[in-house]
N, C-alpha and C positions, 0 to 999 in steps of 0.2 A: 612490257608494262612500263609506264612512265610515272614516276613519283613526283607529281606537281600538284599544286593546290587547285589550279584551274586549267582546263585543257580546252583550247579552241580548235576550230577547223584547220587553221594554218599549221598549228603544231602537229595535229594528227597527220596531216598530209606529209609533213617533213619526216615523221616517224615511218610512215608507210613507204616513202621513197627510199629511206635507208634500208628497210626490210626488202624492198624490191631489188636492191643491188645483189642480194644473196639468193632470193627466191623467184624473182621475176614478178611482173604485175599479174594480178588475178584477172579472170574473165568477169567476175562479179564479186560484189561485197554485200553482205546482208547486215543491216544495222538497225538499231532502234531509232526513235525520232528525236534523239538528243540534239541540242543546239550545235554541238561539234560536227554532227553528221548531216545537218540540214543547212549548214552555213554556205555562203557563196564560195568560200575557199575550197571546201570539200567537194561540192557539186562541180565546180570548175575542174578540180583535179580528176574526178572520175571521168568527165567528158574529155579532158585532154589526153587521157590514157586509154580511152575506149573501154572503160570499165562499167559494167551494168550495176547500178545502185538499186538494191532491193531493200525497201523499208518494210519493217514488220508493222502490223496494225497496232495503233496505240492501245495500250493495256493488254497486249498479248505477248508477254515475254517468251513464252514457250515456242513461238514461231522462230526463235533464235535459240533453241534448246542447248546447243553446244556451249555458247558463251554463258548461259544461265547455269549450266552444270559447272563450268570452270569457276564462275564467280562464287558459287556455293562452296566449292572445294577450297578456293583461295581464302574465303572468309573463315571457314571452319579450321583449316590447317595453319593459317598464318595470322590473319588479323585477330581472331578470337584468342589466340595463344599468347599474345603480347600486349603489354601496356606501354604505348609509345609516349615518351615525354618530350621528344624533339622530332622534327622532321628528318634530321639526319639519322636518328636511331631507326625510324620507320623505313627509310630508304635502305639502310643496311640489312634489316631483317627481311624486307621484301626481296632484295637482291639475293640473299642466301636461299630463301625459299624458291625463287625462280631458278636458281642454279640447280638445286636439288630436283625440282620438277622437270626441268628440261634435259639435264645431263646425267642424272643418277637414277632416278626412279623409272622402273619399267612401266610401260603403258600397254594394257591388254589389247587395245584397238589397233596397235601396230606391231603385234607379234611379241609382246612382253620384252621390249627393248626400250631404252630411253629415246625421246624424240631427237636428240642431237645425233645419236647413232643412226636412227632411221633416216634422217636428213642426209647424213654423210653417205649412206648406202644408196640413197636415191640419186644424189649428185653423181656418184660413181657410175651407176647404171646409165644415167642420162648422158654423161660424158662419153662412156663407152659406145653407146648407140650413135651419138653424133660423130665420133671418130670412124666408126665402121661404115657409116653412110657417106663420109667424105674423108678418106685417109690423108688427103693433101692439105686439109684444113689445119691452120696453126692452132696451138694450144690457146684456150680461152683465157682472158684476163681473170685473175682471181683477186679478191679483196680480202684484206686482213681486218677482222673486226676491231682490233685494238688501235688501228690507225685512224 
């Protein structure tokens, strides 16, 4: 999540490129028809990376039920629980909630473990599979989130 007042297509693509350094690029993305997702920058980004862009029908948010569920949880558990007086206060509260959601709280859909633990296990399995298919391959480059 990005705590900004206005998010445009170019900003969204920069965030997605950052995420791709850790997760890789997806085969497809499903979005609503917001201006950040219908902008020239976003469309050019999907085409440049060979990503299929799936737009939901206008007025049909449940066609993207995962994000609607997440938005409801975020609103109920974070936004409705705080009265923000400054943008920096909002950013701090959102960062704390995001940390809890991704690194502490178990999620039933992934075996009652936190998403960060699930991602680490997935990376470990993927790395093991890659090494077993080519034992002479050098270790992949890793990126530090803090840098």
